[in-house]
C-alpha positions in Angstrom: -0.1 117.7 80.5 -2.9 116.3 83.1 -0.6 113.8 84.5 2.2 116.5 84.8 -0.1 118.5 87.0 -0.9 115.9 89.2 2.6 115.1 89.9 3.6 118.6 91.0 0.5 118.6 93.1 1.5 115.1 95.1 5.4 116.5 95.2 4.0 119.8 97.1 1.8 117.3 99.4 4.6 114.8 100.1 6.5 117.4 101.7 9.2 118.2 99.3 9.2 121.9 100.2 11.5 122.4 103.1 12.7 125.3 104.9 15.7 127.0 104.0 16.2 128.8 107.3 15.4 129.0 111.0 13.7 131.6 113.4 15.1 132.3 116.6 12.2 129.9 118.0 13.7 127.1 116.1 11.3 126.7 113.7 11.5 127.1 109.7 10.6 130.6 108.5 8.8 129.1 105.9 6.1 128.0 108.2 4.8 131.6 108.3 5.7 132.7 104.7 4.0 135.8 103.4 1.9 135.2 100.6 0.9 138.2 98.2 -3.0 138.9 98.6 -3.5 138.1 94.9 -2.1 134.9 95.2 -4.3 133.7 98.0 -6.8 131.1 97.0 -10.2 131.8 97.9 -10.8 128.7 100.3 -7.2 129.4 101.7 -5.8 130.5 104.9 -2.4 131.6 104.2 0.7 130.9 106.4 1.4 134.1 107.4 -2.1 134.3 109.1 -0.7 132.8 112.3 0.7 134.5 114.9 4.1 133.1 115.2 4.4 135.4 118.4 2.0 133.8 120.0 2.8 130.0 118.9 0.4 129.2 115.8 1.1 128.0 112.7 -1.2 127.0 109.8 -0.7 123.7 108.6 -0.3 124.7 104.8 0.1 122.8 101.5 2.4 125.6 100.4 5.1 123.7 102.7 5.9 120.6 104.4 3.0 120.8 106.8 0.7 120.3 103.8 1.3 116.6 104.8 -0.9 116.6 107.5 -3.9 117.5 105.1 -6.7 114.9 104.3 -5.7 115.3 100.7 -1.9 114.8 101.2 -0.5 111.2 99.3 0.4 109.6 102.7 -0.5 106.2 102.4 -1.3 104.0 105.3 -3.2 100.7 106.4 -6.0 100.5 108.8 -8.2 97.6 109.8 -6.3 95.3 107.0 -7.3 98.2 103.9 -5.0 100.3 102.4 -5.3 103.7 101.7 -3.6 106.4 99.6 -4.7 109.4 101.7 -7.2 110.1 104.7 -9.3 112.2 101.8 -9.5 108.8 99.9 -11.1 107.0 102.7 -13.1 109.8 103.7 -14.9 109.9 100.1 -14.5 106.2 99.6 -17.0 105.5 102.2 -19.7 107.1 100.4 -19.5 104.8 97.6 -21.5 101.2 97.7 -19.7 98.9 99.7 -21.2 95.9 97.9 -23.4 94.8 95.1 -26.2 94.5 97.2 -25.7 98.0 98.7 -28.8 100.6 98.5 -26.8 103.3 97.1 -26.6 100.8 94.0 -29.7 102.5 92.4 -30.6 102.6 88.3 -31.1 106.4 88.7 -27.3 107.2 89.2 -23.8 106.4 88.2 -20.9 105.5 90.2 -18.0 106.2 88.1 -15.5 104.7 90.4 -15.4 101.4 92.9 -15.1 102.2 96.3 -11.6 100.5 96.1 -10.6 103.0 93.6 -11.5 105.9 95.5 -9.4 104.5 98.5 -6.2 104.5 95.7 -6.8 108.5 95.6 -5.2 111.1 97.0 -5.7 115.7 96.5 -8.2 116.7 94.5 -9.0 113.5 92.4 -10.2 112.0 95.5 -11.9 115.3 96.7 -13.8 115.1 92.9 -15.0 111.7 93.5 -16.5 112.7 96.7 -18.3 115.5 95.1 -19.8 113.1 92.6 -20.9 110.7 95.6 -22.3 113.6 97.3 -24.6 114.6 94.1 -25.9 110.7 93.6 -26.3 110.7 97.7 -28.7 114.0 97.5 -30.4 112.3 94.7 -31.1 109.3 96.7 -32.0 110.8 99.8 -29.0 109.0 101.7 -27.5 110.8 104.6 -25.0 108.3 105.7 -21.9 106.4 104.8 -20.3 103.0 105.5 -17.4 101.7 107.4 -17.0 98.0 107.3 -20.5 97.6 107.0 -21.6 100.2 109.7 -24.0 102.8 108.8 -22.5 106.1 110.1 -25.0 109.3 109.9 -22.3 111.5 110.2 -24.2 114.9 110.0 -26.4 113.6 112.8 -26.0 111.0 115.5 -23.0 109.6 113.9 -20.6 112.7 114.3 -18.8 110.9 117.2 -18.5 107.6 115.3 -16.9 109.7 111.8 -14.8 111.6 114.0 -13.4 108.3 115.4 -12.7 106.7 112.0 -11.2 109.9 110.6 -8.8 110.0 114.3 -7.9 106.3 114.1 -6.8 107.0 110.2 -4.8 110.2 111.2 -3.0 108.0 113.5 -2.5 105.3 111.5 -0.9 107.6 108.6 1.2 109.3 111.4 2.5 106.2 113.3 3.2 104.4 109.7 5.5 107.1 108.6 8.8 107.8 110.4 9.7 111.0 108.5 6.0 112.1 109.3 6.0 111.4 112.8 9.4 113.1 113.1 7.8 116.2 111.3 5.1 116.3 113.8 7.1 115.9 116.8 9.3 118.9 115.1 6.2 121.2 115.9 6.9 121.0 119.4 3.9 122.8 121.3 2.7 124.9 118.0 -1.0 125.5 118.1 -1.9 124.3 114.6 -4.5 126.3 112.7 -6.5 124.7 109.4 -5.3 126.4 105.9 -8.7 126.7 104.8 -12.3 128.0 105.8 -14.2 126.1 108.5 -18.2 125.8 108.6 -19.8 127.4 111.4 -19.8 124.6 114.1 -18.2 122.0 112.1 -18.2 118.2 112.8 -15.6 117.2 114.9 -14.0 115.2 111.9 -13.4 118.1 110.2 -10.9 119.9 112.4 -8.0 118.1 111.1 -5.7 120.4 112.9 -7.1 119.6 116.4 -6.9 116.2 115.4 -3.4 116.1 114.7 -2.3 118.1 117.8 -4.1 115.1 119.9 -2.2 112.9 117.6 1.2 114.9 118.6 0.2 114.6 122.4 -0.2 110.8 121.9 3.2 110.5 120.4 5.0 112.4 122.7 3.3 110.5 125.9 4.3 107.0 123.9 7.8 108.2 123.5 8.3 109.7 127.0 8.8 113.1 125.5 
């Protein structure tokens, strides 16, 4: 049963939900699908929250735009390492990077290796990160690592963390023709997140803005 749930989840995130009709603006109507109030998740910003008349769209996991979520199972290679998702990279950076990593302490247990988290997507990766967060709080560690580099992502390392996630988002887009095509098909729509944001969030968390930047870069590179 668990495997079936994971399979259905990955289908949703791989963009197998497609629009059945187009509006007068040329975009799929399903991107603004109205979701009944009793079906909206506590964390969710539903598709119909965006103002279509103002050129807004939510990157909702309820349709193919969910592929732009960090949780989406959209594999890519960055700096010679393969990741199953941006979330796998994000959460994997919290795990010990080597045997002598100072996060390897007897008072905490790491249920996965860093490489195992890199191979995760969806809420499996997020839950692995929740475990890492608890371990880091216990150890008093406030950094992640990327290829041996310490990044204090809630302090002076905010910009570096953003750069890593931006690079990952670029790689995931440019290494998938279907994802790049989908991104370009959004024209000049303003992306909105599908979940509630913290006040003054770190720039790495603003995945909707990251993908508007990537879209501009793709348009420029392809002369569009």
